[in-house]
C-alpha positions in Angstrom: 9.6 5.1 11.8 7.3 7.1 14.1 3.8 7.4 12.9 2.2 10.7 12.3 -0.7 11.8 14.5 -3.8 10.1 13.4 -2.0 7.7 11.0 -2.9 4.1 10.7 -0.4 1.4 9.8 -1.7 -1.4 7.6 0.5 -4.5 7.3 -0.2 -6.4 4.1 -0.5 -10.2 3.9 2.4 -12.3 2.5 0.3 -13.5 -0.4 -2.0 -10.9 -2.0 -3.9 -12.9 -4.6 -7.5 -13.0 -6.0 -8.7 -14.5 -2.7 -7.3 -11.6 -0.7 -8.5 -8.7 -2.9 -11.9 -8.3 -1.1 -10.4 -8.4 2.4 -7.7 -5.9 1.4 -10.3 -3.5 0.0 -12.3 -3.9 3.3 -9.2 -3.2 5.4 -8.3 -0.1 3.4 -11.8 1.3 3.4 -12.0 0.7 7.1 -9.0 3.2 7.4 -10.6 5.8 5.2 -10.5 9.2 6.8 -7.1 8.7 8.3 -3.6 9.0 7.1 -2.3 5.6 6.2 1.1 4.0 6.1 1.3 0.7 4.3 3.8 -1.9 5.5 4.5 -4.2 2.6 7.7 -5.6 4.0 6.2 -9.1 4.4 4.7 -9.4 0.9 6.0 -12.4 -1.0 3.5 -12.3 -3.9 1.0 -9.8 -5.2 -1.4 -10.2 -8.0 -2.6 -7.4 -10.3 -6.1 -7.3 -8.7 -4.6 -6.4 -5.4 -2.3 -3.9 -7.0 -5.4 -2.3 -8.5 -7.1 -2.2 -5.1 -4.0 -0.5 -3.6 -3.7 2.1 -6.4 -7.4 2.9 -6.3 -7.0 3.5 -2.5 -4.0 5.7 -3.1 -6.1 7.8 -5.6 -9.0 7.9 -3.1 -6.7 9.2 -0.3 -5.2 11.7 -2.7 -8.7 13.0 -3.5 -9.5 13.1 0.2 -6.2 15.1 0.7 -4.8 12.6 3.2 -1.5 10.8 3.3 -1.1 7.3 1.8 2.4 6.1 1.9 4.4 2.9 1.9 6.5 2.8 5.1 8.3 -0.5 4.1 8.3 -2.6 1.0 9.7 -6.1 0.3 11.9 -6.7 -2.7 9.2 -9.0 -4.1 6.6 -6.2 -3.8 8.8 -3.6 -5.4 9.9 -6.0 -8.3 6.3 -7.0 -9.0 5.3 -3.3 -9.2 8.1 -2.6 -11.6 7.4 -5.7 -13.8 3.7 -4.7 -14.2 4.6 -1.0 -14.8 3.3 0.6 -11.7 5.4 3.4 -10.3 5.0 3.8 -6.6 8.0 6.0 -6.0 5.8 9.0 -5.2 4.1 6.9 -2.5 7.3 5.7 -0.8 8.2 7.2 2.6 11.3 9.5 2.3 13.3 7.1 4.4 13.0 4.3 1.8 13.2 6.2 -1.5 16.2 5.2 -3.7 
């Protein structure tokens, strides 16, 4: 998918656990002020702390009136979000919404 002008793409690590939460926060905050597209296609495992970091970032981008979307998501990522009760459907790029 072509990126929007000024949009940064962030590819998430395969394993997003407690050890990755701080690095993920730093990566996201480094992109603050830009539209962001998250590529979660390679995610094999994600813990709740990283989910919290991502959802806090989504809220921050919304408050900043900037775009924060998921351009791609793996089955594991989507299933984990569903299991823990986090609805990301409003953050999915139009091309991948079901």
